[in-house]
N, CA and C atoms as a LAMMPS dump frame, in Angstrom:
ITEM: TIMESTEP
0
ITEM: NUMBER OF ATOMS
417
ITEM: BOX BOUNDS ff ff ff
-5.0000000000000000e+02 5.0000000000000000e+02
-5.0000000000000000e+02 5.0000000000000000e+02
-5.0000000000000000e+02 5.0000000000000000e+02
ITEM: ATOMS id mol type element x y z
1 1 1 N 204.472 -202.491 292.725
2 1 2 C 204.921 -201.477 293.304
3 1 3 C 206.211 -201.106 292.875
4 2 1 N 206.807 -199.644 292.737
5 2 2 C 207.988 -199.49 292.014
6 2 3 C 208.636 -198.128 293.314
7 3 1 N 209.622 -198.808 294.032
8 3 2 C 209.773 -198.26 295.555
9 3 3 C 211.091 -197.467 294.911
10 4 1 N 211.348 -197.467 293.401
11 4 2 C 213.329 -196.67 293.637
12 4 3 C 213.168 -195.448 293.406
13 5 1 N 214.008 -194.57 294.335
14 5 2 C 213.661 -193.226 294.505
15 5 3 C 214.251 -192.768 293.734
16 6 1 N 213.616 -191.168 293.481
17 6 2 C 213.579 -190.529 292.513
18 6 3 C 215.344 -190.202 292.162
19 7 1 N 216.427 -190.171 293.137
20 7 2 C 217.438 -189.679 293.546
21 7 3 C 218.586 -190.967 292.984
22 8 1 N 218.703 -191.156 292.029
23 8 2 C 219.549 -192.595 291.682
24 8 3 C 220.909 -192.218 292.272
25 9 1 N 221.626 -191.392 291.907
26 9 2 C 222.826 -191.083 292.711
27 9 3 C 222.8 -190.685 294.116
28 10 1 N 223.025 -191.793 295.019
29 10 2 C 222.468 -191.191 296.568
30 10 3 C 224.243 -191.152 297.364
31 11 1 N 224.132 -190.285 298.39
32 11 2 C 225.355 -190.352 299.352
33 11 3 C 225.183 -191.283 300.136
34 12 1 N 226.402 -192.552 300.702
35 12 2 C 226.222 -193.414 301.555
36 12 3 C 227.537 -192.739 302.342
37 13 1 N 226.867 -192.673 303.699
38 13 2 C 227.593 -192.12 305.268
39 13 3 C 228.051 -193.506 305.581
40 14 1 N 229.52 -193.506 306.072
41 14 2 C 229.68 -194.442 306.482
42 14 3 C 230.296 -193.286 308.19
43 15 1 N 229.438 -194.043 309.502
44 15 2 C 229.347 -193.37 310.257
45 15 3 C 229.906 -194.255 311.722
46 16 1 N 230.455 -193.974 312.985
47 16 2 C 230.361 -194.567 314.283
48 16 3 C 229.068 -195.02 314.774
49 17 1 N 228.257 -195.917 314.787
50 17 2 C 226.986 -195.857 315.517
51 17 3 C 225.403 -195.528 314.128
52 18 1 N 225.442 -196.405 313.202
53 18 2 C 224.756 -196.138 312.143
54 18 3 C 223.325 -196.126 312.75
55 19 1 N 223.167 -196.93 313.958
56 19 2 C 221.748 -197.137 314.57
57 19 3 C 221.249 -195.861 315.601
58 20 1 N 222.081 -195.376 315.629
59 20 2 C 222.123 -193.885 316.501
60 20 3 C 222.24 -192.865 315.79
61 21 1 N 222.917 -192.444 314.426
62 21 2 C 222.579 -191.753 313.228
63 21 3 C 220.922 -191.776 312.617
64 22 1 N 220.849 -193.196 312.338
65 22 2 C 219.633 -192.984 312.151
66 22 3 C 218.242 -192.291 312.906
67 23 1 N 218.488 -192.843 314.466
68 23 2 C 217.358 -191.964 315.524
69 23 3 C 217.755 -190.697 315.464
70 24 1 N 218.852 -190.213 315.268
71 24 2 C 219.275 -188.67 315.087
72 24 3 C 218.477 -187.97 314.081
73 25 1 N 218.901 -188.862 312.939
74 25 2 C 218.277 -188.233 311.432
75 25 3 C 216.809 -188.075 312.166
76 26 1 N 215.955 -189.326 312.111
77 26 2 C 214.46 -189.367 312.369
78 26 3 C 214.02 -188.224 313.344
79 27 1 N 214.895 -188.175 314.557
80 27 2 C 214.17 -187.071 315.449
81 27 3 C 214.324 -185.68 314.61
82 28 1 N 215.404 -185.392 314.307
83 28 2 C 215.933 -183.842 313.917
84 28 3 C 215.784 -183.655 311.929
85 29 1 N 215.368 -184.332 311.483
86 29 2 C 214.798 -184.379 310.449
87 29 3 C 213.686 -184.8 309.536
88 30 1 N 213.165 -185.565 310.214
89 30 2 C 211.962 -186.182 310.019
90 30 3 C 212.138 -187.508 309.221
91 31 1 N 213.589 -188.223 309.04
92 31 2 C 213.677 -189.278 308.888
93 31 3 C 212.864 -190.396 308.424
94 32 1 N 212.858 -191.127 307.023
95 32 2 C 212.355 -192.327 307.524
96 32 3 C 213.029 -193.484 307.146
97 33 1 N 212.795 -194.563 307.849
98 33 2 C 213.981 -195.418 307.774
99 33 3 C 213.166 -196.271 306.476
100 34 1 N 213.794 -196.668 305.612
101 34 2 C 213.212 -197.323 304.267
102 34 3 C 213.645 -199.05 304.644
103 35 1 N 215.032 -198.894 304.951
104 35 2 C 215.737 -200.738 304.942
105 35 3 C 216.887 -200.794 305.805
106 36 1 N 217.241 -201.744 307.002
107 36 2 C 218.196 -201.975 307.361
108 36 3 C 218.259 -203.375 307.514
109 37 1 N 220.187 -203.954 307.105
110 37 2 C 220.544 -204.903 307.244
111 37 3 C 221.697 -205.084 308.031
112 38 1 N 221.902 -205.87 309.348
113 38 2 C 222.625 -206.13 310.031
114 38 3 C 223.551 -207.207 309.631
115 39 1 N 224.729 -207.252 310.422
116 39 2 C 225.586 -208.701 310.532
117 39 3 C 225.902 -208.725 312.029
118 40 1 N 225.495 -209.048 312.882
119 40 2 C 225.482 -209.261 314.099
120 40 3 C 225.106 -207.643 314.765
121 41 1 N 226.05 -207.006 315.338
122 41 2 C 225.221 -205.803 316.328
123 41 3 C 225.648 -204.456 314.83
124 42 1 N 226.212 -205.009 313.602
125 42 2 C 226.807 -203.702 312.987
126 42 3 C 225.991 -203.829 311.618
127 43 1 N 225.54 -202.208 311.614
128 43 2 C 224.622 -202.483 310.055
129 43 3 C 225.179 -202.018 309.216
130 44 1 N 225.304 -202.998 308.248
131 44 2 C 226.086 -202.881 307.24
132 44 3 C 225.449 -202.134 305.594
133 45 1 N 223.956 -202.058 306.066
134 45 2 C 223.344 -201.308 304.93
135 45 3 C 222.155 -201.158 305.623
136 46 1 N 222.13 -199.398 305.488
137 46 2 C 220.568 -199.156 305.53
138 46 3 C 220.369 -197.681 304.993
139 47 1 N 218.754 -197.746 304.539
140 47 2 C 218.212 -196.796 304.008
141 47 3 C 217.267 -195.98 304.589
142 48 1 N 217.693 -194.701 304.571
143 48 2 C 216.465 -193.753 304.953
144 48 3 C 216.237 -192.93 303.985
145 49 1 N 214.933 -192.109 304.129
146 49 2 C 214.233 -191.14 303.169
147 49 3 C 214.575 -189.688 304.16
148 50 1 N 215.194 -188.774 303.68
149 50 2 C 215.497 -187.878 304.326
150 50 3 C 214.818 -186.469 303.486
151 51 1 N 214.134 -186.062 304.291
152 51 2 C 213.192 -184.598 303.237
153 51 3 C 213.377 -184.7 301.914
154 52 1 N 212.714 -186.338 301.453
155 52 2 C 212.446 -186.528 299.998
156 52 3 C 213.699 -187.002 299.256
157 53 1 N 214.893 -187.478 299.864
158 53 2 C 216.127 -187.811 299.39
159 53 3 C 216.394 -188.94 299.792
160 54 1 N 216.702 -189.834 299.31
161 54 2 C 217.378 -191.344 299.664
162 54 3 C 218.806 -191.237 300.246
163 55 1 N 219.166 -191.728 301.152
164 55 2 C 220.665 -191.919 301.855
165 55 3 C 220.592 -193.076 302.339
166 56 1 N 221.899 -193.746 301.76
167 56 2 C 222.428 -195.211 302.612
168 56 3 C 223.872 -194.682 303.771
169 57 1 N 223.691 -195.252 304.485
170 57 2 C 224.728 -195.52 305.298
171 57 3 C 224.861 -197.069 305.949
172 58 1 N 226.031 -197.142 306.952
173 58 2 C 226.396 -197.822 307.785
174 58 3 C 227.227 -197.907 308.865
175 59 1 N 227.842 -198.703 309.425
176 59 2 C 228.747 -198.6 310.453
177 59 3 C 230.069 -198.497 309.831
178 60 1 N 230.983 -197.631 310.343
179 60 2 C 232.186 -197.586 309.677
180 60 3 C 233.011 -198.969 309.838
181 61 1 N 233.642 -199.329 309.244
182 61 2 C 234.982 -200.375 309.497
183 61 3 C 236.001 -199.73 308.779
184 62 1 N 237.011 -201.101 308.648
185 62 2 C 238.457 -200.677 308.011
186 62 3 C 238.17 -200.141 306.621
187 63 1 N 237.093 -200.191 306.048
188 63 2 C 237.668 -200.231 304.099
189 63 3 C 236.286 -198.972 304.13
190 64 1 N 235.645 -198.421 305.304
191 64 2 C 234.849 -197.42 305.128
192 64 3 C 235.3 -196.69 306.537
193 65 1 N 235.838 -195.427 306.727
194 65 2 C 236.418 -195.142 307.766
195 65 3 C 235.389 -193.883 308.157
196 66 1 N 234.736 -194.015 309.307
197 66 2 C 234.401 -192.46 309.82
198 66 3 C 235.087 -191.386 310.192
199 67 1 N 234.012 -190.068 309.388
200 67 2 C 234.763 -189.01 309.581
201 67 3 C 235.442 -188.897 311.161
202 68 1 N 236.833 -188.004 311.248
203 68 2 C 237.589 -187.857 312.283
204 68 3 C 238.463 -187.11 311.815
205 69 1 N 239.781 -186.792 313.077
206 69 2 C 240.334 -185.814 312.566
207 69 3 C 241.524 -186.346 311.438
208 70 1 N 241.865 -185.48 310.542
209 70 2 C 242.456 -185.746 309.419
210 70 3 C 241.578 -186.447 308.152
211 71 1 N 239.964 -186.561 308.486
212 71 2 C 239.339 -187.13 307.671
213 71 3 C 237.971 -186.692 308.061
214 72 1 N 237.834 -185.574 306.9
215 72 2 C 236.401 -184.75 307.461
216 72 3 C 235.679 -185.289 307.004
217 73 1 N 234.192 -185.265 306.932
218 73 2 C 232.903 -185.707 306.611
219 73 3 C 232.32 -184.952 305.582
220 74 1 N 231.678 -185.621 304.576
221 74 2 C 230.959 -185.304 303.861
222 74 3 C 230.337 -184.067 303.964
223 75 1 N 229.679 -182.852 303.433
224 75 2 C 228.762 -182.022 303.171
225 75 3 C 227.597 -182.816 302.32
226 76 1 N 226.157 -182.305 303.252
227 76 2 C 225.085 -183.122 302.484
228 76 3 C 224.693 -181.428 302.066
229 77 1 N 223.817 -180.671 300.757
230 77 2 C 223.204 -179.683 301.145
231 77 3 C 221.94 -179.621 301.077
232 78 1 N 221.178 -179.141 302.038
233 78 2 C 219.842 -179.498 302.203
234 78 3 C 219.062 -177.462 301.398
235 79 1 N 218.405 -178.032 300.987
236 79 2 C 217.572 -177.33 300.515
237 79 3 C 216.01 -177.171 301.131
238 80 1 N 215.91 -176.013 301.643
239 80 2 C 215.087 -176.177 302.664
240 80 3 C 214.022 -174.796 302.923
241 81 1 N 212.997 -174.798 302.975
242 81 2 C 212.03 -173.462 303.281
243 81 3 C 212.516 -172.95 304.837
244 82 1 N 212.92 -174.164 305.662
245 82 2 C 212.909 -173.697 306.911
246 82 3 C 214.339 -173.947 307.56
247 83 1 N 215.364 -173.013 307.13
248 83 2 C 217.097 -173.917 308.003
249 83 3 C 217.368 -173.79 308.853
250 84 1 N 216.597 -172.497 309.822
251 84 2 C 216.669 -171.895 310.939
252 84 3 C 215.782 -173.217 312.072
253 85 1 N 215.024 -173.604 311.497
254 85 2 C 214.144 -174.736 312.356
255 85 3 C 215.003 -176.115 312.607
256 86 1 N 215.686 -176.278 310.961
257 86 2 C 216.081 -178.309 311.073
258 86 3 C 217.833 -177.273 312.119
259 87 1 N 218.371 -176.271 311.796
260 87 2 C 219.614 -176.026 312.255
261 87 3 C 219.522 -176.306 314.067
262 88 1 N 217.995 -175.741 314.479
263 88 2 C 217.954 -175.225 315.803
264 88 3 C 217.657 -176.909 316.229
265 89 1 N 217.557 -177.712 315.591
266 89 2 C 216.255 -179.032 315.996
267 89 3 C 217.565 -179.78 316.245
268 90 1 N 218.811 -179.57 315.509
269 90 2 C 219.96 -180.266 315.525
270 90 3 C 220.869 -180.4 316.242
271 91 1 N 221.261 -179.099 316.384
272 91 2 C 221.939 -178.31 317.648
273 91 3 C 221.338 -178.681 318.929
274 92 1 N 219.897 -178.986 319.271
275 92 2 C 219.48 -178.887 320.376
276 92 3 C 219.979 -180.824 320.587
277 93 1 N 219.95 -181.237 319.366
278 93 2 C 220.46 -182.534 319.721
279 93 3 C 221.25 -183.291 319.821
280 94 1 N 222.784 -182.136 319.741
281 94 2 C 223.791 -182.523 319.896
282 94 3 C 224.903 -182.693 318.713
283 95 1 N 224.234 -181.382 317.454
284 95 2 C 225.467 -181.255 316.476
285 95 3 C 225.366 -179.685 317.04
286 96 1 N 227.04 -179.468 316.235
287 96 2 C 227.56 -178.191 316.16
288 96 3 C 227.277 -177.444 315.389
289 97 1 N 227.557 -176.224 315.463
290 97 2 C 227.113 -174.775 314.598
291 97 3 C 228.762 -174.762 314.024
292 98 1 N 228.806 -174.907 312.497
293 98 2 C 230.076 -174.606 311.973
294 98 3 C 229.865 -173.272 311.409
295 99 1 N 228.917 -172.847 310.795
296 99 2 C 228.427 -171.403 310.889
297 99 3 C 226.976 -171.001 310.731
298 100 1 N 226.427 -169.88 311.427
299 100 2 C 225.298 -169.848 312.035
300 100 3 C 224.281 -169.397 310.616
301 101 1 N 223.184 -170.378 310.902
302 101 2 C 222.316 -169.823 309.531
303 101 3 C 222.162 -168.388 309.463
304 102 1 N 222.308 -167.492 308.183
305 102 2 C 222.033 -166.258 308.434
306 102 3 C 221.66 -165.659 306.959
307 103 1 N 221.238 -164.672 306.714
308 103 2 C 221.03 -164.429 305.48
309 103 3 C 222.04 -163.845 304.467
310 104 1 N 222.776 -165.146 303.303
311 104 2 C 223.883 -164.755 302.002
312 104 3 C 223.954 -164.463 301.059
313 105 1 N 224.858 -163.521 300.844
314 105 2 C 224.748 -163 299.456
315 105 3 C 224.22 -162.914 298.4
316 106 1 N 224.393 -164.216 298.057
317 106 2 C 223.623 -164.848 296.944
318 106 3 C 222.317 -165.079 296.975
319 107 1 N 221.394 -164.366 297.754
320 107 2 C 219.804 -164.735 297.85
321 107 3 C 219.175 -165.67 298.96
322 108 1 N 220.32 -166.552 299.27
323 108 2 C 219.474 -167.684 300.42
324 108 3 C 219.631 -167.608 301.647
325 109 1 N 218.749 -168.123 302.513
326 109 2 C 219.384 -168.271 303.94
327 109 3 C 219.897 -169.364 304.133
328 110 1 N 221.113 -169.265 305.013
329 110 2 C 221.456 -170.832 305.049
330 110 3 C 222.539 -170.845 306.469
331 111 1 N 222.801 -172.136 306.96
332 111 2 C 224.438 -172.359 307.486
333 111 3 C 224.787 -173.374 307.379
334 112 1 N 225.489 -173.852 308.657
335 112 2 C 225.906 -175.512 308.521
336 112 3 C 226.284 -175.911 310.092
337 113 1 N 225.962 -176.915 309.963
338 113 2 C 225.999 -177.657 311.232
339 113 3 C 226.764 -179.321 311.015
340 114 1 N 227.541 -179.697 311.745
341 114 2 C 228.313 -180.786 312.134
342 114 3 C 227.564 -181.603 313.208
343 115 1 N 226.674 -182.808 312.521
344 115 2 C 225.731 -183.905 313.158
345 115 3 C 227.286 -184.781 314.139
346 116 1 N 226.558 -185.316 315.338
347 116 2 C 227.635 -185.847 316.187
348 116 3 C 228.436 -186.778 315.488
349 117 1 N 227.977 -187.303 314.163
350 117 2 C 228.481 -188.589 313.659
351 117 3 C 229.436 -187.802 312.214
352 118 1 N 230.137 -186.605 312.725
353 118 2 C 231.2 -185.759 311.189
354 118 3 C 230.4 -185.595 310.246
355 119 1 N 229.423 -185.836 310.336
356 119 2 C 228.516 -185.015 308.514
357 119 3 C 227.932 -184.295 308.764
358 120 1 N 228.377 -183.236 307.634
359 120 2 C 228.004 -181.574 308.057
360 120 3 C 226.794 -181.499 306.752
361 121 1 N 225.647 -180.945 307.004
362 121 2 C 224.658 -180.566 306.958
363 121 3 C 224.568 -178.998 306.644
364 122 1 N 224.722 -178.703 305.26
365 122 2 C 224.384 -177.071 304.626
366 122 3 C 222.727 -177.133 304.65
367 123 1 N 222.592 -176.121 305.526
368 123 2 C 220.642 -175.996 305.327
369 123 3 C 220.784 -174.687 305.294
370 124 1 N 219.866 -174.294 303.959
371 124 2 C 219.472 -173.353 303.062
372 124 3 C 218.419 -173.125 302.383
373 125 1 N 217.781 -172.139 302.191
374 125 2 C 216.873 -171.991 301.425
375 125 3 C 217.124 -171.943 300.048
376 126 1 N 216.534 -172.021 298.814
377 126 2 C 216.878 -171.692 297.011
378 126 3 C 217.5 -170.759 296.986
379 127 1 N 218.45 -170.671 296.11
380 127 2 C 219.5 -169.584 295.735
381 127 3 C 218.802 -168.964 294.984
382 128 1 N 218.575 -167.426 294.943
383 128 2 C 217.91 -166.681 293.989
384 128 3 C 218.258 -165.576 293.23
385 129 1 N 220.054 -165.402 293.301
386 129 2 C 220.739 -164.488 292.399
387 129 3 C 221.493 -165.508 292.015
388 130 1 N 221.75 -165.1 290.503
389 130 2 C 222.86 -166.03 289.735
390 130 3 C 224.329 -164.888 289.655
391 131 1 N 224.739 -165.629 289.095
392 131 2 C 226.277 -165.07 288.874
393 131 3 C 226.687 -163.999 288.41
394 132 1 N 225.708 -163.863 287.609
395 132 2 C 225.883 -162.249 286.897
396 132 3 C 225.511 -160.984 287.799
397 133 1 N 224.256 -161.675 288.563
398 133 2 C 223.975 -160.898 289.374
399 133 3 C 224.753 -160.619 290.546
400 134 1 N 225.941 -161.482 291.004
401 134 2 C 226.912 -160.825 291.849
402 134 3 C 228.498 -160.709 291.136
403 135 1 N 228.108 -160.291 290.235
404 135 2 C 229.186 -160.158 289.387
405 135 3 C 230.461 -161.088 288.987
406 136 1 N 229.826 -162.342 289.035
407 136 2 C 230.61 -163.258 288.939
408 136 3 C 230.679 -164.249 287.618
409 137 1 N 231.383 -164.692 287.151
410 137 2 C 231.262 -165.036 285.613
411 137 3 C 232.033 -167.064 285.698
412 138 1 N 231.46 -167.475 284.321
413 138 2 C 232.012 -168.86 284.916
414 138 3 C 233.648 -169.162 283.779
415 139 1 N 234.108 -168.059 283.533
416 139 2 C 235.226 -168.114 283.119
417 139 3 C 236.201 -169.017 284.144
């Protein structure tokens, strides 16, 4: 049995309350917990499958602090056909809107929320316009 995820480079989240974060991601994003290792009451490593991508996470500690004032959290870019529904579910469960889901000038529909653990989620449909169509260049 090969249980290796297709994403060999995985985001690792250090949060206050990794167990609560796993429950939040399960409830709002349909995540599935793959594995969890704890030392006492602290999660030292967990892996979850979120929308077909594996994330790892742990309880924050002195080596890996949680997001907070002066320590912004990571931004995870999620390509989905249902950004409105995902954003609504996350906000209903305690996330805050960074910017509302709306049609974007590059052809996607998207917005951003910050979950209760400081992680930002950019939720958007696939980008449909290229830089050339927007009058931008790679120079």
